[in-house]
C-alpha angles and dihedrals in degrees: 000000000000123000120260113240119220101173117111100248110025093147092057090053089048091052091046089056089047091053092051090055093044094051088063092047093063085076120059088283121189116245089245090076088083113116125202122244131207094250099048123128106250135183135175087217137021113271115252098208127070092229091056095049132120104268124215128174151140103209093270105042126037141172138190117211116207144125124267122183090342094308128113107246133195111194103208123208143169124198097229098051097121139154099219101186111144115262105261117254101008095105098077136115090258091064091111138115087220092054090049090051089055093052090048090050091051091042090232098132103146092082090054091053091048093051103039112012105043101051089068089055097041106038123074094215158102090041148136110262132205123250112217142282133252117209131191124198101238100155094104090055095068127231126338111260098190142352126192144162114222098211099192089059097029089228127138121216127192126180127196133205093253092057098261113143130196125204119184139171141164107231111252096228108014129070096247139099123207135207127185126186121194129192092018122177117239095265114071125168134174134175134196109223118196122211112269097256091150103041126064116235123234117260131026122255116244090220115017092196095056100026097037132252123260112277090222089070089072087074098226124157105239110261126241126258113205120192124200131164107302091345136086127183130187122192121192127188115210137180123320099002095312116139140165137199130209117203127191122185132171145168131206129211116178106307096345129089124189120187145165136211132193141168124216124192133203130196120186093239095045136057117260114267106247129201108237116251105265124211115265111262095018108163140200090258092051093053093040089061095055090040090055091048090062094046092046089057092045094053092044090062095080145333140187134211123199131161094237105093094196094053093042095052092045090052092053091048092049091049089049091052091050089053089050096050109033127074134152092235100040132078113276124262109288125188093292100007111197094349103078114179113275099204103105092266142096107270123264112284086004090284088270137150110276107190095181091083114321105078091037095055091046091066099041095099096050095078105055088025089066096236101125092134091065098037094055086080088075092058093040088058092051091048092049091053097046093112090053091049092048091052090050091047092055096042099046106027101023091223136121120238123048138313126165127207114248092227118037146165125241089277096049096257118149118255103187122223123142095359097204083076107014089056098027115150093224101053091102088052092061089047087050088062089065091052088051093048093048090053094046095049096040103034085208104165094195091053089049093052099039104034118005101051096037090054093047091046094051093047091048091050091052093049094045091054094044098049127074136205115251127215091279093051095255120136119241144164116253088237126005138192142188120218115280105340112140088005111237099332128123087255089063088076118082128199091214129052113279115226087248096057092037093053092051094047092047089050094050095054094041091051093042090054091047095050093043088054092051089052092048093246095141097167091054091045093052091049094051090046090053092053091044090061091056095070119099128230125281116270109258131181121233086265091057094253122146110250131204087246139324105302095019117080123194095275106145135057109254135173095224116067091202094145090061097057091112090064098042136039096003099046095212090133106046133185088222092063093076143252098327092056092041090055091053092048095046095046096044092052092044089054090049089055093046095050086049141206102289093127101026124123126212091267088058090065091045091051090045088057089058092046093050090049090054086053088054089243103141096173092050092047093049092047092052093048092045090054090051093051096043102039110025105042134083121237088267091053096256113148107244097185096226132077103269092188092056087215099133099274086123140348087233104092099161123110115225108154119232129157107219094086091054094055095041086057092057090048090051094055090047089049088056091054103042139007131183106160095104098063098273139060117256120192118214092352096167116021125130114267091240093060095101093161120049140130148159139203127220101344108170126237136192109283092045096273123149114215132194125182140171131204119196130177090356095306132099104243104184144357126199121195121188125185120220099184103014125250146118129292138163126234126205099226108241097194134071085232134350148186128224106242096177134011107173113176088341142105131207125207131175115253130181118327112312095005136095128197116230121196115189134178120223106293092014122143138199125193119191123187132191111257 
């Protein structure tokens, strides 16, 4: 276990140490200059499962370093390795929301399941596919003495009994992975092992969706591996003209070997991805220097400090994984991102893009965590696939505007599955929330004009056309659902708006009106406000608890807290709105606790941490996040969905790896430390009373402000607020009394009780200290 820091600025000391190391790396520094950090991933042996491995990545390329059958193994992956065959059977005349409504009305639902649900379970593709594996014969080297991942440098290190040492990294900005062996014995052997596309694996999966279907079902001819002196290539043909190539190259000098690996992909309609021409003689040390530069900047964006060592280390590991999986110019984070399962099978849930929770949760921490540069890749992907979404919107819903399938391929094409959610009419509304958050946290006017408002407008247009007015003049969907209540049965459809759908639709029209007003589009704003007033109230029980829908209270344990969307993430029911809202929040979360976690996943606990933080319950939030970290994660911090302790935290005890729970955890801890969704900044809004020492550096708030704060001996000592774009915000004063230490290009005015109004110019800064 790492040591808990109690000094006021541990992160600054950590960064200072980082800079000392980095200054040496600008020269051709040896790999040994790496220095361990308190939050590193450490093992006394090399993991022997792929989902416990040391993970490296750069958003496009990724590798998992582990040991299989006594050999050192690199599982190689690339984010755009996809079998894009159309899902069998979806392209039929019945592919229509109106047709589904008719079957629901007639209660003849089996045919809907046959057409649109079952193909996802029964067909091997479309799907994400693995790349290959690189194995080194390490048996003569003796046992592994240590293995670690230095997260501040994103470099893996493994040491063997005979003195051999491995250093490896995936370059932060270039499509190349490096490995370097030092103190090697004379004999050195490596092999490139392709996935078994042409040979069935032994044993049948109990559930091919969760456990992964057999790769041989894809029908590929096994690709060719060509070995030359100090070079191996593997070329694999996939479906529909797609292909990819893995290339390994290395050199040896005395007892040191340096090598690179890369994967290129080629689709018929796109140019081949080429590895940039690299300068002659470029070495491991050269690339390590530029790689470290990127990671230095990444880690300098923000940091947190809390006295709970488990939560602190988990946050740093989640932030590392976000840096390894998110880039502006790479595909967004899918279920497993660049760490596709290396078990001879298709990945769990086909490694696809689930927009009914998974992709959304994965980007929650990017906003307050001050990592907008990386998270914009999510929105870039949605923008790129707009034509595909428009075609789907017209074919399935018959509306103008924009809908997005809840389960999609790399190119945004629908994949079917439980259609209440995979073809839900409000998926694009939840995605719209990320456009809204990016605007609020960035204050990027160009983004607002060109992307955020156009997306909100198109989603609002689709929902306005799809919904109808009932006999009381309230707007509703013809049929509604709530992920994933009642699974894919007929009973999963509701004749009234579920709280899930209603929250998303209310949000879209509220946000569309707000953004139109900012842009001066008053006609648009008035129209969206008119539609906004046509929605009914949320369905509440007699005890003021949020229900699934009118007539169906929250009465069963379920992994997806879809009925609570209005509390978090959408913030339509806010603690700050007073006693009536507080009662709904308190009672709804108390009911959630009473019904219990029988059928929760790990991401449920991570989401619960965020919900408890919105309820200002620091102890509850910390407990939920602690359960996630201790019971639902692999030894390498990967979220495995099920309770790995088998101690009653969930009846799910399986271990399919997905990433959304990891990133929702990071968001939850940040939500405990700072909140700004309610129109003002609140420092330490939801931390346990016993956390006498805590702090954070440059967490981002709505309005594009960067905030740092320190708590010592149970008291907030100082708060620094910097403005990126200029503007006005309000701060809930966290001290009994304070002095203004610095007010650079800024003014401070009293507001209502307990608040001050801060007006800052671009680059302005305010520092407040306890008196």
